[in-house]
C-alpha positions in Angstrom: 0.0 0.0 0.0 1.5 3.3 -1.0 1.5 6.4 1.1 -1.3 7.9 -1.0 -3.5 4.8 -0.6 -3.4 4.9 3.2 -6.2 6.7 4.9 -5.3 9.9 6.7 -5.2 9.7 10.4 -3.2 10.2 13.6 -0.7 7.5 14.2 -0.3 7.2 17.9 2.8 5.4 19.2 1.0 4.5 22.5 -2.4 3.5 21.0 -4.1 6.0 23.3 -5.5 8.2 20.5 -7.6 5.4 18.7 -9.0 4.2 22.0 -10.1 7.7 23.1 -11.2 8.6 19.6 -13.9 6.0 19.7 -15.3 7.4 22.9 -14.9 11.0 21.7 -16.8 10.1 18.5 -19.6 8.5 20.5 -19.9 11.6 22.8 -19.8 13.9 19.9 -22.7 12.0 18.3 -24.7 12.3 21.6 -24.1 16.1 21.6 -25.2 16.4 18.0 -28.3 14.4 18.6 -29.4 16.4 21.7 -31.9 19.0 20.9 -31.2 21.8 23.3 -28.0 23.3 24.8 -29.2 22.1 28.2 -29.4 18.5 26.9 -26.0 18.8 25.2 -24.1 20.1 28.3 -23.8 16.8 30.2 -22.4 15.1 27.1 -20.0 18.0 26.6 -18.8 17.6 30.1 -18.1 13.9 29.5 -16.3 14.9 26.2 -14.0 17.1 28.2 -13.1 14.2 30.4 -12.3 12.0 27.4 -10.2 14.7 25.8 -8.3 15.4 29.0 -7.0 11.8 28.8 -5.3 12.7 25.5 -4.0 16.1 26.8 -2.5 14.3 29.8 -0.5 11.9 27.7 2.9 11.3 29.3 4.4 10.2 26.0 3.6 13.5 24.2 6.5 14.4 21.9 6.5 18.0 20.6 8.7 16.9 17.7 6.2 14.3 16.5 3.6 15.7 14.0 1.0 13.2 15.1 1.4 14.1 18.7 1.0 17.8 17.9 -2.1 17.1 15.8 -3.6 15.0 18.6 -2.9 17.8 21.1 -4.3 20.5 18.8 -7.5 18.6 18.0 -7.9 17.8 21.7 -7.5 21.4 22.7 -10.0 22.5 20.1 -12.5 19.8 21.2 -12.1 20.9 24.8 -12.7 24.5 23.9 -15.8 23.6 21.8 -17.2 21.4 24.6 -16.7 24.3 27.1 -18.7 26.6 24.9 -21.5 24.0 24.7 -21.5 23.8 28.5 -21.6 27.6 28.8 -24.5 27.7 26.3 -26.3 25.1 28.4 -25.9 27.3 31.5 -27.1 30.4 29.7 -30.3 28.7 28.4 -31.5 27.6 31.9 
């Protein structure tokens, strides 16, 4: 399989990313299916917990592109989930 034939993705040397990604995808789906900001907030809180696992990775290597991508995506997801929670509190 050539480089172009391989699917894009984050290659995690510890295997942590794919394990967490499955849970993050599930929680994101729950958020997307919830109808109101108040209903989305608990799922967003769980999403933050799942993302924090990636952000706390002890094997993080600044020199590794995949580690940096994982960290950047995780930070973006955490910020987005925090906004969802804030919206949930505002709509009460």
